[in-house]
N, C-alpha and C positions, 0 to 999 in steps of 0.2 A: 504494500500500500504506500502511495506517495501523495504529497500535496504540492500543488503548483505554488510558486512564489506569489502569484496574484491572490490566492486563497489566504495566505498568511497576511498579506497586506490588508485585505478586507477585514480579517479578524482583528487586526490591530486598530484599524480605523473605527470599527464598531465597538471596540473595548471589550470584545469577548475574551474569555480566558484562553491563554495559549502559552505553552512553554516551548520556545524555540531554542534548541540546545546545540551548541557547537561542541563536538566531541574530540576536537584536536587538543593538543597541548596549548597552554596559555600563550606561549611565545608565538605560535602560529596564529592563534585567535587574534592577537594584537596587530597582526599585519593587515587585517581586514575582515569585517563581519557585519551583518545587518544591525541596525541601531539597537533593537530590543532583544538581541540574542544574549543568552547566558552561556557560560562556558563550564562544562563538566567533562574533563578528559575521560576517554574510554576506560583507562585503568582505575578511575575513581568513581565510576558510576555506582558500584555496589556500596561504597562508603558514603556517598553524598546524595544520591538521588532522592531517597525517601525523606531526607531532611529538607531538601530544597524544593521538592515537588511533592508536597504531603498528600495530595488527593490522588488515588490510583486511577481514577477515570478522567483526569485532566488530559485535554488534547496535548500531546507531546509530538513535536516535529524535530527530528535530528538531522544533522548534515555534517559533512566534512568537505575537503577540497580535492576529492579524488584519491585519498590515501587508502580507501577501503576500510575505514573505521566505522562508518555510519551503520552498515548492515549488522555488524557485531553488536553495536550499541542498541539497536532495535531489539535483538534477541535478548540481551542482558536486561533491558527494561521490561520486556514481557515476562521474563523469568522472575522478576521482582514483583510482578503482579499488575503492572500498568496495562490497561486494556485499550487505550486509544493512542497507539504509537505509529507514526508514519515517517517516511523519509521525505526530505525536501527534494522535489523533482529537480534533477540536475545538480544538486548540491550547491556549494557556494558559486560555482560557475553559472548555474541556473539562475540564481538571484541576480548576478551581475548581468547575464544576458537578457534578463527581463527589463533591464534599464534601471534597476533600483540601486540605491547608494550603499557603499561599503564604508564603514567607519573604522578607523585605526585605534590602537591603544586598548586600555582596559577601562571599565566603568565609564564607557564613552557617553552614554546618554545623560548620566549625572553631570559629567564635565560640560557637555553641550548645554545643559540646562543652566549651569552656573554662568556660562558665557552669555546666554540669553538674558539672565538676570542683570548682569552688568550692562549689557547693550540697552536694555529697556529702562533700567532705573538709573543709569549713569553712576553706578556705585563709585564713590570717591576713592582714589588711591594715591599713594606717594611712591616715588621711585626710591630704590635702595640708597642711592647717594644722599638724598635728602633726609631719609631716616637716620642714616649714619651720622650726618651733621647734627641732627637733633640730639642724638645720644652723646656725641662729643661735647656739645655745649651744655649738657645736663639740663635740657629743656624739660618742662613738665609734661612727660609722656608716659604712657603705659603700653607695653608691647605684649599682646595676648596671643599665644600660640594655639591655634584651633585644632591641631592634629591630636592623634592619640598620644598619651603620655610617653609611650615607648618610642615613638618617632621623635618627640621633643628631646628625650634624653639622649638620642643618638647625635643630634646636632640642632642648634637653635640660634636665633638672632640674639646677639648680646643684650643682656638685661631682660630678655623675654621670660614670661611666666606661662606655665602650661594651663590652658583653659579649654579642654576639648569642646568642639562646636556646640553641642546641645547645652553645655553648661554656661555659655557666655552670658545669657540674659540673667541667670541666677548669680553669677560670680563676678561679673565685670565691675560692679560697683563696690565690691569688697577690695578690688585691686585699685580702682580709681574712684574713690568716694567724692572727690571734688569735681563738680561739673566743668571746671576750667581745665582739667587734665585732658590732653588729647589722647585718644585710644587708637592704637594701630594693631590690626589683626593680621596675623601671617599664617601661612601654611608652607608646604614645600614648593607648591607651584601656584595655582590660581584659584581653584574651585572653592576650597574650604575657607580661604581668606575672603573671597567675594561673598559667599553665603554667610560667613560669620559676621562680616561688616554690615551686610544688609539686614541681618537678624537684629543687630543692635539698633540700627536706624529704624527698622520697622517697629521695634518695641518702644521707640520714642525716648531713648536715653538722651539726656541734654548735652552730652559731650560732643566735641568734634570727633568724628570717627572716620578712619581711613583703612583701606586694605594696603598691605605692603605689596606693591605692584610686582607680580611674578614671584613672590615668596622667596624662599631660600635659593631658588634658581637665579632670580634676579640679583640677589645679594652676592652670590658666588660669581656670576658673570661680571659684576661690578668690581671684582677683585677684593672684596671685603671678607674678613675672617669670621667664621662661625664659632660659637662656643660648643663644647661637647661635654656630655656627662652631667648636665645640670639636673637638679631635682626640685626646682621651684614650682609649687602648685598653688593655685588660688583657692582660698577657702570659700564656701558658699556664703551668700548674704544671710543675715539674721534679722529677726524681728520685722519691723515695718518695711525695711528694704526688701526682705524676702517676699513679703505679701505684695509689695508693689510690683516685683518681678513676676509674680504669679498672675496678677491682674493684667499686666501689659502683655504677657505671652498669650493669655486667653483671648484678649482682644485681637491679636494678630491671627490666631487660629480661626476666630469667627470671621474675620475679613477674608480668609482663604477658603471658607466654606467647609471647615472641618466639622464633623458631627461628633456629638458626645453621647456616650451610653453608659448605663449602669451595669452592675454585674448580672442581674436577671436578664437584661436585654442582651448581654454578651452570651449568656447561656442559650438564648434563642438563636443567635447567629451560629453558635457551635452546632446546633441541630440541623442546620441547612447544609446537608452533605453534598449538595450540587454546586457549592461554591468553595473555592480555596480560601482559607482564613489563616493569615499569619498573625501571631500575637507576640509583640516585642516589648520588653522592658528596656527603656532607652537610657538607663542610668549607667554610671561607670561600672566596670566589671567587679571591682572589689565591693561596691555597695550592693550590687545585685546579688553577689554570692552570700551576703550576710542575711538576706531574706527577701524573697520575691513571691509574687502570686503564682499559684499552681498553673501550669500550662503555658507560662510566658518564657520565651527564650530571651537571651540578652543580645542587644546590638546597641552600642553607644549611638546616640542620636545623630551625631555628626557623621559617623561612619555609615549609618543607615541611609542617609542622604547621599553620601559620597559613593557607596558601593551597593546601590539598591538592587542592581541586577544579581548580585551574589545572595543577598539576604531574602529577596522576594523574586525568585526566578520565574514565577508565573505571572506574566503581564495580564492585567485585568482582575487580579485577585483583590480581596479585601485585606486591609491591615488594621489591627487594633493596637494602640500604643498605651503603655502604662508607666507611671512615675509617681513616687510618693509625694513629690512636691507639686507637680503639674506643669511647671514652666518648660521643662525639658521635652515632655511629650507634646505640649502644645506647639512649641517652636518647630520640632521635628515634623509634626503632622502638617503644619502650615506649608512646609516645603514639599512634602510628599503630595499634598493635595494639588499644588501648583504643577506638579510633575504628572498629573493625570490619574492619581490613585484614588480609590475609594477608601478613605482613611477615617478612623474613629479614635477618639481619646476616651479612655475608660476612667470614669469617676469612681474610684475604688478606695476602700478603707484598708490601709496596710497594717492596721493594728490586729487583724484576725490571724488565722493560721497561715503561716508562710513556709515555703520550701527554702532550703539552704544549699549552697554549693553551686557549681557550674551547671550549665543547662544540658550537658550531655551531647553537645553537637559534635560533628565529625572533627577528627584531629586537624590541626593546622597543616596545610600543604608544605612539602619540603621544597628543595631547590629544583627538583627534576622538572624540566619543561617550563620553568617559570620565566615570565617576561620581566627583564630588568628595567624597572621604571627609571627614567632619566632624572627623577627628582628624589630618589632614595639614596641614603648614605652620603658619603663625602668624596667619592672617587669618580664622579661622573665627568665625562668629557664636555668641554664647552660647546662643541658643535652639536652634540646630542641634546643638550639642554636647550640650546637655541632652536633646534628643529622641533622640539616638543612644544615650545612656546608658539612657534609659527603655526603648528598644527592646531593648537587651541584657538588661536585668533581666527581661524577659518571655520570653526564649528557652527557659528550662527548661520552663515551662508549654506553650509551643508544641511542644516536642519530644514531650511527653506526648500532645498532641492529634494530632500527625502519625503517631507510632507506627512509623516505618520505620527509625529510626537505628541500632539494634543496638549502641549504645555501652555500655561498662562502665567503671567507675573502680576502680582498685586502691587 
């Protein structure tokens, strides 16, 4: 059984559920793939498929680029119990021959969405040289690193503090309580700094707020040194400041059309077995492990926005987000809604019975077949970093040519 690329495109435009799975290794996937494809290499289907495609009757379409992997993937998925599995007619070449766009790199549609946000909202940014000058003159600035803490600890902008993306609205004012302090948000490249900066602007913080243009890539290309091994973390806001953050985040979520549900209403969604339902607690892993609602997996909110194709591999599925404070879930949901997802925030009481420990997800992938991101680590070549930036700059135009994204920007 096979499905023509046009059938896949219609499903995406109609927002019907579909899991379009590239079964090549990640490095090959990064050379070109459809916008909403998710990547599960053939060798990891048994380990990852049930976690990433939880409903066995989900329409699943697999492809390769002529390597002979897709047919084996179909057999593996059927052996795991999937009942609606098909090949993409002609594989990746068939998609290309149909005149449809191929997107490079990984997490491509999240990155394209970030570029669209900057394009539509004119998200303010400062070049690396200007930020360096502000640091040197000891200006009243706070540099907030929106990546995962592990990435921050590998290398960071001097004086920067770790505030992973979904934590920004809750923690920024703990780092910069004075509204006269200029806040600069950075990541390794562009997406998380754009989304983080725009999150604080959307939430109405009174400070002047900028993205570090091109992140640590831009910093390195400017010939400026990074710090390594730092452990600075922002504390959450307390008292009235925390309540203000909660209220601001809820307003942003409302503007984006995010729905709110209670636990009894969630139970009703759980009974609707004809729809895929992802349930994510968007807090930091160490907080999640200390106690979380049963049935909820962990995905830091900023990473859920950055790596949506990995965490929610079924396009058209529902997502329910949970958070014991509310601001993290609301801000994360506001972005997912703008990315075309049906997303809910759970109004839940975390004082009841909770589960502890990790969520039991598949083990982290190793180095085999991995695509080396030009923004990771400290040993990237200048030409590769610049080529990556040039690719990101072109994503808005590519979204126009592709025409399936369904994004909007509030």
